[in-house]
N, C-alpha and C positions, 0 to 999 in steps of 0.2 A: 443451376444456381437457385437457391431457395428464395422465395418471396419474403417481403418484410414481415408478414404475419405468420409465416410457416418456417420454423427453424429446421435445419438439416437434421436428419435422424442421427441418433447417437452411434449406431453400429458402424457406419462408414467412417465416422470420426475416430472411433476406437481402433478400427482396422488401420487407418492411416497412421495413428500414433504408434501402433505396434510395428508397422512396416517402415517407420521413419519417413513417411511422406507427409508433406504439409497438407493440413485439412482446412477447408474453407469454413469460416464461422458465419452464422447469420448476423444480421444487423443488430438484433436484440442481444445476442451473445457478446458481440463486440461492445455494445453499450454497457452491458452488465459488467464485463471485465474492466472497462475503462472506469466505471464508477467505483468498483472494488479497489483498484489500484489508486485512484484518487483519494479514497478514504484512508488507505494505508499510508500514503504520503503525508496527508494532513495529520494523522496520528503521530507519525514519526517526527514531523516538524514541531508539533505541540510538545512532545516529550523532550525534544532537544531544548526547546525554549524553557520548559520547567527546570530541566537540569542546569541550564546556564544561570537562571535566576537563583536557584538553590545554591549553586557554587558561589555566586556573587554575594549572597547574604551570608553564607558560611565564612567567606573571606573577610567580609565586613565585621562579623562577630568575632572572629579570631583576631583581627587587627585591634579591636577594642579591648579584648581580654588581655592581649599581650601588653598594651599600653598601661593597664591598671595594675599590673603585677610588679 
C-alpha cells in the first residue's frame, strides 16, 4: 500500500481497470475524487434551486398576465 505522500503508480491501476480488478487509490486520490464529486453535487443543487426559482417567478408572472387580460 502506498504512503500518504506517494500515490500508487498509474500502470497497475490501468491494468486493474482493464482486468476488472478493483484498484486501491492513494489517500490523495480519494481526497481529490471526494472534492470533485462534492463540487458536482453543489453545482447540481444550485442549478436545481435556480430552476425552481425561475419556475416560481414564471408562474407568478403568468398568473398576473392571465388576471389582467
